C-alpha positions as CSV (number, residue, x, y, z in Angstrom):
1,S,-150.8,77.1,52.4
2,V,-151.3,80.8,51.7
3,Q,-154.1,83.2,52.5
4,D,-155.9,84.4,49.2
5,L,-156.1,88.0,48.4
6,K,-159.7,88.4,49.8
7,G,-158.9,86.7,52.9
8,D,-161.7,84.2,52.4
9,R,-160.0,80.8,52.9
10,P,-156.5,79.5,52.8
11,K,-155.1,78.1,49.5
12,K,-152.3,75.5,48.9
13,W,-149.6,76.1,46.5
14,P,-150.1,74.2,43.4
15,K,-147.9,71.1,42.8
16,R,-145.4,71.5,40.2
17,H,-143.4,68.7,38.4
18,A,-139.6,69.1,38.1
19,D,-140.0,68.9,34.3
20,E,-142.4,71.8,34.0
21,T,-141.3,75.1,32.6
22,A,-140.2,77.3,35.6
23,I,-138.8,80.4,33.6
24,L,-139.0,81.6,30.2
25,L,-135.9,83.8,29.4
26,Y,-135.1,85.5,26.1
27,T,-131.7,85.3,24.7
28,S,-129.5,88.4,24.3
29,G,-130.0,88.7,20.7
30,T,-126.6,89.8,19.8
31,T,-126.5,88.2,16.3
32,G,-130.3,88.2,15.5
33,Q,-133.7,87.8,16.8
34,S,-134.2,86.9,20.6
35,K,-135.8,83.7,21.3
36,G,-137.5,82.6,24.4
37,A,-135.7,79.6,26.1
38,M,-138.0,77.4,28.2
39,L,-136.1,76.4,31.4
40,S,-137.6,73.8,33.7
41,H,-137.3,73.5,37.5
42,N,-134.9,70.6,37.0
43,N,-132.7,72.6,34.6
44,I,-132.2,75.4,37.1
45,V,-132.0,73.2,40.2
46,S,-129.5,70.8,38.6
47,N,-127.3,73.8,37.6
48,I,-127.4,75.3,41.1
49,I,-126.5,72.0,42.7
50,A,-123.6,71.4,40.1
51,A,-122.2,75.1,40.6
52,K,-122.4,74.6,44.5
53,H,-120.1,71.6,44.1
54,H,-117.8,73.1,41.5
55,F,-117.1,76.3,43.5
56,R,-117.3,74.4,47.0
57,L,-120.0,76.8,48.2
58,D,-122.0,76.9,51.5
59,S,-124.2,79.1,53.5
60,S,-121.4,81.9,53.9
61,M,-122.0,82.8,50.1
62,A,-122.8,86.5,49.7
63,T,-123.1,88.5,46.4
64,L,-123.4,91.9,45.3
65,S,-126.0,92.0,42.6
66,F,-125.9,94.5,39.7
67,L,-126.5,92.7,36.4
68,P,-130.1,92.7,35.2
69,I,-132.2,90.0,36.9
70,N,-133.8,89.0,33.4
71,H,-130.2,87.9,32.6
72,V,-129.9,84.3,33.4
73,F,-126.3,84.5,34.6
74,E,-127.4,86.9,37.3
75,Q,-130.9,85.3,38.1
76,V,-129.5,81.8,38.7
77,C,-126.0,82.3,39.9
78,G,-126.2,85.7,41.6
79,V,-129.6,85.3,43.3
80,L,-131.1,81.8,43.4
81,L,-127.8,80.1,44.1
82,P,-126.8,82.0,47.2
83,L,-130.3,82.1,48.6
84,S,-130.8,78.4,48.1
85,L,-127.8,77.9,50.4
86,G,-129.0,80.3,53.0
87,G,-126.7,82.9,51.8
88,K,-127.2,86.7,51.2
89,V,-127.8,88.8,48.2
90,T,-127.2,92.6,48.2
91,F,-128.2,94.7,45.4
92,A,-125.8,97.5,44.2
93,E,-127.1,101.1,44.3
94,S,-125.9,101.8,40.8
95,L,-123.0,100.9,38.4
96,K,-121.2,103.9,39.4
97,K,-121.3,103.0,43.2
98,I,-120.2,99.4,42.6
99,G,-116.6,100.1,43.9
100,E,-118.2,101.7,47.0
101,N,-120.7,99.0,47.6
102,L,-117.9,96.3,47.2
103,F,-115.9,97.9,49.9
104,E,-119.0,98.4,52.1
105,I,-120.5,94.9,51.7
106,K,-117.4,92.8,51.0
107,P,-119.3,89.9,49.2
108,T,-117.6,86.5,48.9
109,F,-118.6,86.4,45.2
110,F,-119.0,89.3,42.6
111,L,-120.6,88.4,39.2
112,G,-119.9,90.5,36.3
113,V,-119.3,90.8,32.6
114,P,-115.9,91.4,30.9
115,A,-116.6,95.1,30.2
116,V,-117.0,95.7,34.0
117,F,-113.8,94.0,34.8
118,R,-112.0,95.9,32.2
119,L,-113.3,99.1,33.7
120,F,-112.0,97.9,37.1
121,L,-108.5,97.3,36.0
122,D,-108.4,100.8,34.0
123,R,-109.5,102.4,37.3
124,I,-106.8,100.7,39.4
125,R,-104.1,101.7,36.9
126,R,-105.5,105.2,36.6
127,N,-105.6,105.7,40.5
128,I,-101.9,104.5,40.8
129,Q,-100.7,106.8,37.8
130,A,-102.6,109.7,39.5
131,K,-100.6,109.4,42.7
132,S,-97.0,110.0,42.5
133,L,-96.2,107.9,45.6
134,S,-98.2,104.9,44.4
135,R,-96.5,105.0,41.0
136,I,-93.2,104.8,42.9
137,L,-94.2,102.1,45.3
138,Y,-95.7,99.9,42.7
139,K,-92.4,99.7,41.0
140,L,-90.6,98.5,44.0
141,P,-90.7,94.8,44.8
142,L,-91.0,95.1,48.6
143,A,-93.5,98.2,48.6
144,N,-95.5,96.8,45.8
145,A,-97.3,94.6,48.3
146,I,-98.6,97.9,50.1
147,V,-100.3,99.0,46.9
148,R,-101.6,95.4,46.2
149,K,-103.0,95.4,49.7
150,K,-104.9,98.7,49.2
151,V,-106.3,97.6,45.9
152,Q,-107.7,94.4,47.4
153,Q,-109.3,96.3,50.4
154,S,-110.9,98.7,48.1
155,F,-112.5,96.0,46.2
156,G,-113.5,94.0,49.5
157,E,-110.7,91.7,50.6
158,G,-111.7,88.0,49.9
159,T,-114.0,88.8,47.1
160,V,-114.0,86.4,44.3
161,F,-114.8,87.7,40.9
162,V,-116.5,85.5,38.3
163,S,-116.6,86.7,34.7
164,G,-119.5,85.4,32.3
165,G,-121.6,86.5,29.5
166,A,-118.8,87.0,27.0
167,A,-115.2,85.9,26.6
168,L,-112.9,87.7,29.2
169,D,-109.6,89.1,27.6
170,P,-106.6,87.0,29.3
171,A,-104.7,90.4,29.6
172,V,-107.5,91.7,31.8
173,A,-107.7,88.6,34.0
174,N,-103.8,88.7,34.5
175,G,-103.9,92.3,35.1
176,L,-106.4,91.9,38.0
177,K,-104.4,89.0,39.2
178,S,-101.4,91.2,39.4
179,F,-103.0,93.2,42.0
180,G,-103.9,90.2,44.1
181,L,-107.4,89.9,43.0
182,T,-109.1,86.5,42.4
183,I,-111.0,86.1,39.3
184,Y,-112.6,82.9,37.5
185,Q,-113.9,82.9,34.0
186,G,-117.1,80.8,33.4
187,Y,-119.0,79.9,30.3
188,G,-122.6,79.4,29.9
189,I,-125.7,80.3,27.9
190,T,-129.2,81.2,28.4
191,E,-130.2,77.7,26.9
192,T,-128.2,75.8,29.5
193,S,-129.6,77.5,32.7
194,P,-126.7,78.9,32.3
195,V,-123.4,77.2,33.5
196,I,-121.5,74.9,31.3
197,A,-118.0,75.2,32.5
198,A,-115.9,77.3,34.8
199,E,-112.6,77.8,36.4
200,S,-112.7,76.8,40.1
201,P,-110.6,77.2,43.4
202,T,-109.0,73.9,42.4
203,H,-108.7,74.4,38.6
204,V,-107.5,77.7,37.4
205,C,-106.1,78.3,33.9
206,T,-106.3,81.9,32.6
207,G,-107.3,82.1,29.0
208,T,-109.8,79.1,29.4
209,V,-113.2,78.6,31.0
210,G,-111.9,75.5,33.1
211,I,-113.8,72.3,32.9
212,P,-117.3,71.4,32.6
213,I,-119.3,71.3,35.7
214,E,-120.9,68.1,37.1
215,H,-123.2,66.2,35.0
216,V,-122.7,68.1,31.9
217,Q,-121.1,66.6,28.8
218,V,-119.3,68.8,26.5
219,R,-117.7,67.8,23.1
220,I,-116.3,69.6,20.2
221,D,-118.3,68.8,17.0
222,D,-116.4,68.5,13.6
223,P,-113.1,69.8,14.8
224,N,-110.6,71.3,12.2
225,S,-106.7,70.6,12.2
226,E,-106.3,72.8,15.3
227,G,-109.0,71.0,17.2
228,V,-111.6,73.9,16.8
229,G,-115.1,73.1,16.3
230,E,-118.6,73.8,17.5
231,I,-119.2,73.4,21.2
232,V,-122.2,71.0,21.7
233,V,-123.6,70.3,25.3
234,K,-125.7,67.6,26.8
235,G,-127.0,67.4,30.5
236,P,-129.8,68.1,32.7
237,N,-129.2,71.9,32.4
238,V,-130.2,72.0,28.7
239,M,-133.5,73.9,28.0
240,Q,-136.8,72.2,27.0
241,G,-136.9,74.2,23.7
242,Y,-137.6,77.8,22.5
243,Y,-141.0,78.9,23.3
244,K,-143.6,78.5,20.3
245,R,-140.5,78.1,18.0
246,P,-140.3,74.4,17.0
247,E,-138.2,74.9,13.9
248,A,-135.6,76.9,15.8
249,T,-135.5,74.2,18.4
250,A,-134.9,71.5,16.1
251,E,-131.9,73.4,14.6
252,V,-130.2,73.5,17.9
253,L,-131.2,70.3,19.8
254,V,-130.3,67.2,18.1
255,D,-130.4,63.8,19.9
256,G,-130.2,65.6,23.2
257,W,-127.2,67.7,22.3
258,Y,-127.4,71.4,22.3
259,H,-125.6,73.2,19.5
260,T,-124.3,76.3,21.1
261,G,-123.1,78.2,18.0
262,D,-119.9,78.9,19.8
263,L,-116.4,77.6,18.6
264,G,-114.1,76.2,21.1
265,R,-111.4,73.4,21.8
266,Y,-109.8,71.7,24.6
267,D,-106.2,72.4,25.6
268,S,-103.6,69.8,26.7
269,D,-105.0,69.8,30.2
270,D,-108.6,69.3,29.3
271,N,-109.6,72.9,29.9
272,L,-112.3,74.3,27.6
273,V,-111.0,77.3,25.4
274,I,-113.7,79.3,23.7
275,C,-112.5,80.8,20.4
276,G,-115.6,82.8,19.2
277,R,-119.1,82.6,17.5
278,V,-119.6,80.4,14.5
279,K,-121.6,83.3,13.0
280,N,-118.9,85.8,13.5
281,L,-116.1,83.6,12.1
282,I,-114.1,85.2,9.2
283,V,-112.4,83.0,6.5
284,T,-109.7,84.9,4.6
285,P,-108.8,84.6,1.0
286,N,-105.9,82.3,1.9
287,G,-108.3,80.0,3.9
288,K,-107.3,81.2,7.4
289,N,-109.8,81.3,10.2
290,V,-110.0,84.6,12.2
291,Y,-111.8,85.0,15.3
292,P,-113.0,88.5,15.8
293,E,-113.1,88.5,19.6
294,E,-109.1,87.9,19.6
295,I,-108.6,91.2,17.6
296,E,-111.1,93.0,19.6
297,N,-109.3,92.2,22.7
298,E,-106.1,93.6,21.4
299,L,-107.7,96.8,20.2
300,M,-109.3,97.2,23.6
301,N,-105.9,97.4,25.2
302,S,-105.6,100.8,23.7
303,P,-106.7,103.6,26.1
304,L,-107.8,105.6,23.0
305,I,-110.2,103.1,21.8
306,A,-113.6,102.7,23.8
307,E,-115.4,100.0,21.8
308,A,-114.4,98.0,18.6
309,M,-116.3,95.5,16.5
310,I,-114.5,93.4,13.9
311,Y,-116.4,91.8,11.1
312,G,-115.7,90.1,7.7
313,H,-115.9,92.2,4.5
314,K,-116.8,90.1,1.6
315,V,-114.2,89.7,-1.0
316,D,-116.0,86.9,-2.9
317,A,-118.6,84.2,-2.2
318,H,-116.0,82.2,-0.2
319,S,-113.8,84.5,1.5
320,E,-113.7,87.8,3.6
321,E,-111.1,90.5,4.7
322,V,-110.8,91.9,8.3
323,Y,-112.5,95.2,8.7
324,A,-113.2,97.1,12.1
325,V,-115.5,99.6,13.2
326,I,-114.2,101.6,16.0
327,Y,-115.6,104.1,18.7
328,P,-112.7,106.2,20.0
329,D,-112.7,107.2,23.7
330,P,-113.8,110.9,23.8
331,D,-112.1,111.5,27.2
332,A,-108.9,109.9,26.0
333,L,-108.8,111.8,23.0
334,E,-109.4,115.2,24.9
335,K,-106.4,114.2,27.1
336,Y,-104.4,113.6,24.1
337,R,-105.3,117.0,22.7
338,Q,-104.2,118.8,25.7
339,E,-100.9,116.9,25.8
340,H,-100.2,117.5,22.3
341,G,-101.5,121.2,21.7
342,D,-104.6,123.5,22.4
343,K,-106.2,123.1,19.0
344,P,-109.4,120.7,18.6
345,L,-108.5,117.4,16.8
346,T,-109.7,117.3,13.3
347,P,-111.5,114.2,12.0
348,E,-108.4,113.4,9.9
349,E,-106.2,113.8,12.9
350,I,-108.5,111.5,15.0
351,E,-108.5,108.9,12.1
352,S,-104.6,109.1,12.0
353,I,-104.3,108.5,15.7
354,I,-106.6,105.6,15.8
355,R,-104.7,104.1,12.7
356,D,-101.5,104.2,14.8
357,E,-103.3,102.4,17.6
358,I,-104.5,99.7,15.1
359,L,-101.1,99.4,13.7
360,A,-99.7,98.8,17.3
361,A,-102.4,96.3,18.1
362,G,-101.6,94.4,14.8
363,K,-97.9,93.8,15.9
364,N,-99.3,91.1,18.5
365,L,-101.4,89.4,15.6
366,A,-100.3,87.1,12.7
367,D,-100.4,89.0,9.5
368,Y,-103.8,87.4,8.2
369,K,-105.4,88.6,11.2
370,R,-104.5,92.2,10.8
371,I,-107.1,94.9,10.1
372,K,-107.3,95.9,6.3
373,K,-109.8,98.8,6.7
374,F,-111.6,100.6,9.6
375,T,-114.3,103.3,10.0
376,L,-115.1,105.2,13.1
377,R,-118.3,105.8,15.0
378,D,-119.5,108.9,16.4
379,D,-121.3,107.3,19.2
380,E,-121.4,104.0,21.3
381,F,-122.4,100.9,19.7
382,P,-125.9,99.6,20.5
383,K,-125.7,96.9,23.0
384,T,-127.6,94.4,24.9
385,T,-128.5,94.9,28.8
386,T,-125.2,92.9,29.6
387,R,-123.1,95.3,27.4
388,K,-122.5,93.1,24.4
389,I,-122.6,94.9,21.1
390,K,-125.6,94.0,18.8
391,R,-123.6,92.8,15.9
392,F,-126.5,92.2,13.6
393,V,-127.7,95.8,14.1
394,V,-124.2,97.2,13.4
395,E,-123.9,95.0,10.3
396,A,-127.2,96.1,9.0
397,E,-126.0,99.8,9.3
398,I,-122.9,98.9,7.4
399,I,-124.8,97.2,4.6
400,A,-127.2,100.3,4.5
401,A,-124.2,102.7,4.3
402,D,-122.5,100.7,1.4
């Protein structure tokens, strides 16, 4: 029982049923209006139990929390999960101090989004390039281990990174692994409380999100010739529905299966591979499917590009061409200017520089995936609290400009 605020008499906690709504969480709204997902006590508890078994967790689990608590990934996996095991949760002082806090706290798990892990990798590489001795040592097979050890210590030796919230570029995952860091990619959605599938200590395959967690069924709906179709999910983690949105609920919950709106496939080892969003899919004039996320990952490997969004520009009623909106990295452009002369870069010169970066990225892509046209932004893209671009806002800006 608890003492009531007036101190008059003790009160008992009200009894709750497992199927009652525990949390109302709103979706990130990257492709449209946010909706309130109703998650029951059973939805959340089932996901916590399954995650515990999937990652072989116990009371030694300790996390460093920095994502917004209103984000289901952080709320359930970063806070409720460790606390339910008797573990420890430490809150980061700020985004800028994450590296310092990781070294200080040495958590067993660090949950983040792809943008953060890309920043980690960029920081590691910049630090190595900034020190001549480190550059030399990293190129030597034997001395390379010294650099790797220092990197591991700076991020908290033994810390496992878990990426969620969006697709992780395999190049980023492999880059971090090359320094001896451990990183798993997971896949989940607000509506599934959130975890659907993830890599684990016994099941690692970079470029995939591993296998579904316990008691969660995942199938590919209406797959094409490449085995790609919409990912649909069924299990105790699937939400009760959208708050006061019966029509929206009926669109995504069919016979107990939740239609995620994500495109995916299974590889030969039964790992789930995420290809992109149904709403973002671009169909070219020759009928080829293009997944914007793949091209965006290639572009983001350029140090001169801070942010990029690929979208389909309508050619006719049935096909689109690959267009891009790019926000160049101001600091990288300033460094480029200093290395190539003292004069400020003109808009035409910046456009030419970015065009060269786009052409370089295109060499790693099939012809039909290459960018036909691009525009530059003067500022960052509008984003959600987990650093995902609000595509519908940008697309509305594009339409208005046309």
